[in-house]
Structure formats: structure tokens, C-alpha cells
C-alpha positions as CSV (number, residue, x, y, z in Angstrom):
1,M,-154.8,-33.8,-93.3
2,K,-155.3,-33.7,-97.1
3,L,-154.4,-37.4,-97.4
4,W,-157.2,-38.3,-95.0
5,M,-159.7,-36.2,-97.0
6,I,-158.7,-37.9,-100.2
7,L,-159.0,-41.4,-98.7
8,L,-162.4,-40.4,-97.3
9,F,-163.6,-39.3,-100.7
10,L,-162.2,-42.4,-102.4
11,L,-164.1,-44.6,-100.0
12,M,-167.2,-42.4,-100.6
13,I,-166.8,-42.8,-104.4
14,L,-166.5,-46.6,-104.0
15,F,-169.6,-46.7,-101.8
16,L,-171.6,-44.5,-104.2
17,A,-170.4,-46.4,-107.2
18,G,-171.9,-49.5,-105.6
19,F,-175.1,-47.6,-104.8
20,H,-175.2,-46.4,-108.4
21,L,-174.8,-50.0,-109.6
22,F,-177.9,-50.9,-107.6
23,A,-179.7,-48.0,-109.1
24,L,-178.9,-49.2,-112.6
25,M,-180.4,-52.5,-111.5
26,H,-183.6,-50.6,-110.6
27,L,-183.3,-51.3,-106.9
28,Y,-182.9,-47.6,-106.0
29,P,-183.9,-44.4,-107.9
30,L,-181.3,-43.4,-110.4
31,Y,-182.0,-39.7,-110.0
32,I,-180.8,-39.9,-106.4
33,S,-177.6,-41.9,-106.9
34,S,-176.3,-40.0,-110.0
35,P,-176.0,-36.6,-108.4
36,L,-174.3,-38.1,-105.3
37,L,-171.7,-39.8,-107.4
38,I,-171.1,-36.7,-109.5
39,I,-170.6,-34.6,-106.3
40,A,-168.2,-37.1,-104.9
41,I,-166.1,-37.2,-108.1
42,Y,-166.1,-33.4,-108.2
43,L,-164.9,-33.1,-104.6
44,I,-162.1,-35.6,-105.1
45,I,-160.9,-33.6,-108.1
46,S,-161.3,-30.1,-106.6
47,I,-159.5,-30.7,-103.3
48,P,-156.0,-31.6,-104.6
49,S,-156.2,-28.9,-107.3
50,H,-157.1,-26.1,-104.9
51,K,-154.1,-23.8,-104.6
52,K,-153.4,-21.0,-102.2
53,T,-154.2,-17.7,-103.8
54,F,-153.2,-14.2,-102.9
55,R,-156.0,-12.6,-100.9
56,G,-154.5,-9.2,-100.7
57,F,-152.7,-7.3,-97.9
58,K,-154.5,-6.9,-94.6
């Protein structure tokens, strides 16, 4: 399951990097493409580094 999520986010990063490249060529607004790319990079880093933590006794 985690592998599919990582592959999905990698494809999203590639797509958003192309979108950001078009924004750098002034075809799209840069203020829209930059946050999307940053969020995708954050998600690809945060998902594999998430560890199970102790949530207490129930």
C-alpha cells in the first residue's frame, strides 16, 4: 500500500514539476504552481518517515 502511495506522489511531483516549468515560462501563474509542488514534495517526504507511535493504553 505504501509503495503505491509513493509511486502516486512521484508521478504527481513529475506532473507538477512540468506545470512549474510552464509557470516559469509565464504560461501559468507562478503563485499557483509553487505551493502545489511544495505540498507534493512534503507529502513524499512525510509518508515514508511516519512511524507508528505509542498512543497509550486503551
